[in-house]
LOFI-822634 format. One record per residue (C-alpha): x negated, y, z negated; chain; residue number from 0. Coordinates in steps of 0.05 Angstrom, whole numbers, plus 5000, padded with zeros to 4 digits. Each point is the difference from the previous one (the first is absolute). Layout:
# LOFI-822634
    c1    c2    c3  ch    i
     X     Y     Z   A  NUM
...
//
This chain:
# LOFI-822634
    c1    c2    c3  ch    i
  5342  5177  5198   A    0
  5003  4950  5058   A    1
  4995  4926  4990   A    2
  4933  4994  5036   A    3
  4970  5051  4948   A    4
  5029  4957  4943   A    5
  4971  4936  5031   A    6
  4932  5036  5007   A    7
  5005  5020  4927   A    8
  5012  4931  4979   A    9
  4945  4971  5042   A   10
  4952  5048  4968   A   11
  5024  4983  4933   A   12
  4990  4925  5013   A   13
  4927  5013  5030   A   14
  4985  5045  4943   A   15
  5020  4953  4948   A   16
  4960  4942  5034   A   17
  4943  5047  5001   A   18
  5007  5020  4929   A   19
  5004  4927  4976   A   20
  4938  4981  5044   A   21
  4956  5058  4968   A   22
  5027  4984  4934   A   23
  4976  4928  5008   A   24
  4933  5020  5024   A   25
  4988  5045  4947   A   26
  5022  4945  4950   A   27
  4952  4948  5030   A   28
  4944  5053  4996   A   29
  5011  5039  4936   A   30
  4935  5043  5006   A   31
  5026  5029  5066   A   32
  5062  5034  4971   A   33
  5055  4992  4948   A   34
  5056  4960  5033   A   35
  5058  5043  4971   A   36
  4968  5062  5025   A   37
  4990  4969  5070   A   38
  5069  4979  5004   A   39
  5023  5072  4976   A   40
  4958  5031  5052   A   41
  5031  4958  5053   A   42
  5070  5018  4981   A   43
  4983  5073  5001   A   44
  4978  4991  5071   A   45
  5065  4966  5015   A   46
  5040  5057  4973   A   47
  4955  5052  5039   A   48
  5014  4961  5063   A   49
  5077  4982  4993   A   50
  5030  5068  4970   A   51
  4984  5041  5062   A   52
  5035  4945  5041   A   53
  5059  4997  4956   A   54
  5008  5071  4993   A   55
  4997  5013  5071   A   56
//
């Protein structure tokens, strides 16, 4: 795996972690919208779906 692919994977992980945290915070502030833990879990699932093809390649 090239260093640029590893750097891209790291960048995607960092951005996805920020988005997951932001979605969890929004869901926490507005509990009627969704359960915060489920929103965070969904964001992590999307992270895995995006990063794994990059890492495997």
